[in-house]
C-alpha positions in Angstrom: 0.2 0.1 0.1 1.5 3.8 -0.7 -0.3 6.1 1.0 0.0 10.0 -0.8 -1.5 13.1 1.0 -3.3 14.7 -1.6 -4.7 18.1 -0.9 -7.4 19.9 -3.9 -7.3 23.9 -3.9 -10.8 25.2 -4.9 -12.0 28.6 -4.9 -14.1 28.1 -1.7 -12.4 25.5 0.5 -9.2 23.7 0.1 -9.4 19.9 1.3 -6.9 17.3 1.9 -6.8 13.9 3.1 -4.4 10.5 2.7 -5.2 8.3 -0.3 -4.2 4.8 -0.4 -2.7 5.4 -4.1 -3.0 1.8 -5.2 -7.3 1.6 -4.7 -7.9 5.1 -5.0 -10.0 5.0 -1.4 -9.4 7.7 1.3 -7.6 6.2 4.4 -9.2 9.4 7.0 -11.9 12.2 7.2 -10.6 14.2 4.9 -10.3 18.0 6.7 -11.6 21.0 4.6 -10.1 24.8 5.2 -12.3 27.9 3.6 -9.6 29.5 0.8 -8.3 32.9 2.1 -10.6 35.5 0.3 -8.5 36.3 -2.5 -6.6 33.4 -2.8 -3.1 34.7 -2.9 0.2 33.0 -3.2 1.0 33.0 0.8 -2.5 33.1 2.1 -2.9 29.5 0.0 0.7 28.7 0.9 0.1 28.7 4.7 -3.3 26.5 4.4 -1.5 23.7 2.3 1.2 24.1 5.3 -1.2 23.9 7.7 -3.1 20.7 6.4 0.3 18.8 5.7 0.9 19.3 9.4 -2.1 18.4 10.2 -2.1 14.5 8.7 1.9 14.5 9.6 2.6 12.2 6.5 5.9 11.6 5.4 7.2 11.4 2.2 5.3 13.6 -1.2 2.5 15.5 -1.5 0.3 15.9 -4.6 -1.1 19.2 -4.4 -3.9 21.0 -7.7 -4.4 24.0 -8.4 -7.1 25.5 -10.7 -5.2 26.6 -13.8 -2.6 26.0 -15.9 0.6 23.9 -14.6 3.4 23.5 -16.4 6.8 22.2 -15.1 5.8 22.7 -11.7 5.2 26.6 -12.6 1.1 27.7 -12.0 0.8 30.2 -16.0 -2.9 31.2 -15.7 -5.5 32.1 -12.5 -8.6 32.6 -14.0 -10.3 32.5 -10.4 -7.5 32.7 -8.0 -4.7 35.9 -7.1 -3.1 37.2 -10.2 0.1 36.6 -8.9 0.3 33.4 -9.1 0.5 33.6 -13.1 4.4 32.5 -13.8 5.0 31.6 -10.0 7.0 28.7 -9.0 4.1 26.9 -7.0 6.2 23.8 -6.9 9.2 25.5 -5.0 6.7 27.6 -3.0 5.1 24.9 -1.2 7.8 22.7 -0.6 10.0 25.1 0.8 6.7 26.0 3.1 6.1 22.0 4.1 9.7 20.4 3.4 8.1 17.8 1.4 8.3 17.4 -1.9 5.2 18.8 -3.5 4.1 18.2 -6.7 1.6 20.4 -8.7 -0.9 19.7 -10.9 -4.3 21.0 -12.9 -7.4 20.2 -10.6 -9.4 19.3 -13.7 -6.5 17.0 -14.5 -6.1 15.6 -11.3 -10.2 14.4 -11.4 -9.3 13.0 -14.5 -6.7 10.2 -13.9 -9.2 9.4 -11.1 -11.5 9.0 -12.5 -9.9 7.2 -15.3 -8.5 4.7 -13.0 -10.8 4.3 -10.1 -13.9 6.0 -10.9 -16.4 6.4 -14.3 -13.7 5.7 -16.8 -12.5 2.6 -14.9 -11.5 -0.4 -17.3 -12.2 2.0 -20.3 -9.8 2.1 -23.9 -9.6 5.0 -26.1 -10.2 8.4 -25.2 -12.0 9.3 -22.4 -13.1 13.6 -21.9 -13.6 14.1 -18.1 -15.5 17.7 -17.7 -15.8 19.4 -14.5 -18.8 21.9 -14.4 -18.8 24.6 -11.4 -17.9 27.7 -11.1 -16.3 27.6 -15.0 -15.7 24.1 -17.2 -12.8 21.9 -16.8 -11.6 19.5 -18.7 -9.5 16.3 -18.7 -8.5 14.1 -22.0 -7.0 10.3 -21.1 -5.8 8.3 -24.1 -5.3 5.1 -22.7 -5.3 5.7 -19.3 -2.4 8.6 -19.8 -3.0 11.9 -19.3 -2.5 14.7 -22.0 -2.7 17.6 -19.3 -3.6 21.1 -19.5 -6.1 21.0 -22.1 -8.4 23.7 -20.8 -11.5 23.0 -23.1 -13.9 25.3 -20.8 -12.2 28.4 -22.7 -13.1 27.6 -26.6 -14.8 29.9 -28.0 -19.2 29.2 -28.6 -20.6 31.0 -30.3 -20.0 34.7 -29.4 -18.2 33.5 -26.2 -16.2 31.2 -23.6 -18.0 28.0 -23.1 -17.5 28.0 -19.4 -19.8 31.3 -19.2 -22.6 30.1 -21.2 -22.5 26.0 -19.9 -21.3 26.4 -17.2 -23.3 25.5 -13.8 -22.3 28.9 -12.4 -24.1 30.3 -16.1 -27.1 28.2 -15.3 -28.0 30.1 -12.0 -27.0 33.2 -13.3 -28.9 33.3 -16.3 -32.1 30.9 -14.3 -32.3 28.6 -16.1 -34.1 24.8 -15.7 -32.0 21.9 -15.8 -33.5 21.2 -19.5 -32.7 24.2 -20.8 -28.9 24.3 -19.0 -28.9 20.8 -20.8 -29.7 21.7 -24.3 -26.5 24.0 -24.2 -24.0 21.8 -22.9 -25.3 19.6 -25.4 -23.9 21.9 -27.5 -21.0 22.3 -25.9 -19.8 18.5 -25.6 -21.2 18.2 -29.5 -18.6 20.4 -30.6 -16.0 18.7 -28.2 -17.2 15.3 -29.8 -16.4 17.1 -33.4 -12.7 18.0 -32.3 -12.0 15.0 -30.4 -14.3 12.2 -31.1 -14.0 10.9 -27.8 -15.1 7.2 -26.7 -16.6 8.6 -23.2 -17.6 12.0 -21.6 -17.5 12.2 -18.0 -19.8 14.7 -16.0 -18.2 16.4 -12.9 -18.5 19.0 -10.9 -20.9 19.5 -8.6 -23.7 18.5 -11.0 -22.2 15.0 -10.9 -24.3 14.6 -7.2 -27.6 14.8 -9.7 -27.4 12.9 -12.7 -31.2 12.1 -13.0 -31.4 16.0 -13.6 -29.5 16.6 -16.2 -28.8 13.2 -18.1 -31.9 12.2 -19.6 -31.7 15.4 -21.9 -27.8 15.2 -23.2 -28.0 14.5 -27.1 -24.6 13.2 -28.5 -24.0 12.0 -32.1 -21.5 8.8 -31.0 -20.4 9.3 -27.8 -21.1 8.5 -24.4 -21.5 10.6 -21.3 -22.0 9.4 -17.8 -21.6 11.0 -14.0 -18.1 11.1 -12.4 -18.2 8.7 -9.7 -15.6 10.5 -7.2 -17.4 13.6 -7.1 -15.4 15.9 -4.8 -12.9 13.3 -3.9 -11.6 13.3 -7.1 -9.2 16.2 -6.8 -8.0 14.5 -3.9 -7.0 11.3 -5.3 -6.1 12.5 -8.7 -3.6 14.4 -7.1 -2.0 11.8 -4.9 -1.8 9.5 -7.7 0.4 12.4 -9.6 2.5 12.5 -6.9 2.9 8.9 -6.1 3.8 8.3 -10.0 6.6 11.9 -10.1 8.4 11.1 -7.2 11.3 10.5 -9.3 11.1 13.9 -10.0 12.0 14.7 -14.2 14.7 17.6 -14.5 12.7 21.0 -15.7 14.0 22.7 -18.8 17.2 24.6 -18.4 16.7 28.2 -19.2 14.3 31.7 -17.6 11.3 31.2 -16.2 7.9 28.9 -17.7 6.5 32.0 -19.9 9.4 34.2 -21.0 11.3 33.5 -24.2 14.1 31.3 -24.2 17.2 31.5 -26.2 19.1 28.1 -27.2 22.2 28.2 -25.2 24.1 27.4 -28.5 23.0 30.8 -29.8 23.7 33.1 -27.1 27.6 31.7 -26.7 28.5 31.9 -30.7 29.0 35.4 -31.3 27.5 36.9 -35.2 30.3 36.3 -37.7 30.7 39.6 -39.9 30.4 37.8 -43.6 33.7 37.7 -45.4 35.8 39.5 -47.7 35.3 38.3 -50.7 31.8 37.7 -50.1 31.0 41.7 -49.4 33.7 42.3 -52.9 31.4 40.4 -54.7 27.7 41.7 -52.9 29.1 45.7 -52.5 31.0 45.8 -56.0 29.0 48.1 -58.6 28.8 47.1 -62.2 31.1 49.6 -64.5 29.1 51.6 -67.1 29.4 50.7 -70.9 31.8 52.8 -72.3 30.1 54.7 -75.0 32.1 55.4 -78.0 32.3 58.9 -78.7 30.6 59.9 -82.5 32.5 60.3 -85.8 32.7 63.8 -87.0 31.2 64.6 -89.8 
């Protein structure tokens, strides 16, 4: 049995629990602490440290983040403080907790958990996990392997981002009944179906608790849609799974912080050489004008 602490950073709460990564089971009651107002990096860091100290587990820790995560850096901040953009969050949490922290996008974490232990268990081919909440998170799984940071909630659908039109928050803001909302979701899923042809859609987020309200109204051409099974535990489980897989940390690319332009070292080391003299002469030599013979006197 491999036990890893998983922590899920959400817009309203930060949750953590120890996970048996061989079964996906939580081994203790999860602890939830409200997300600090504004979700500034230093405030969220302190909550993560508090959860790590509470469970006092040795070894690596998996942490989700509601935005793009690449090589340990957070590159977007749709629903949290803008100070996260470009931040080396892996190092921030590792230094604060004294544990080797592995960061993963929250929807990706839910995706790998559902694909392994939830509604996608045993399904081969392309599985797309979508979480409907404040926005729309997405995870793309191919034969059990995650393709990270798809961010398909930000696809343009009609004249706006899909998540501003088809998320659960949009349902509440526009005062839609479940059938009306399902019609919007169907339009969104049909668009994804055209682009990716998934074998299975797994619908997660808060709406997964009430599938009888919306599932009968979804209309798809060739894919199947099912509700997520792990619900609020998916992010915790997926974070722990990724930390278990990444115990041997892959070296990060050399160069500046992710998001800045990177110039190959070879080009930096080799100064620009001036052209050879022969080439200069050839390029700059002017063709002599043709000599015009004087007219003969009559």
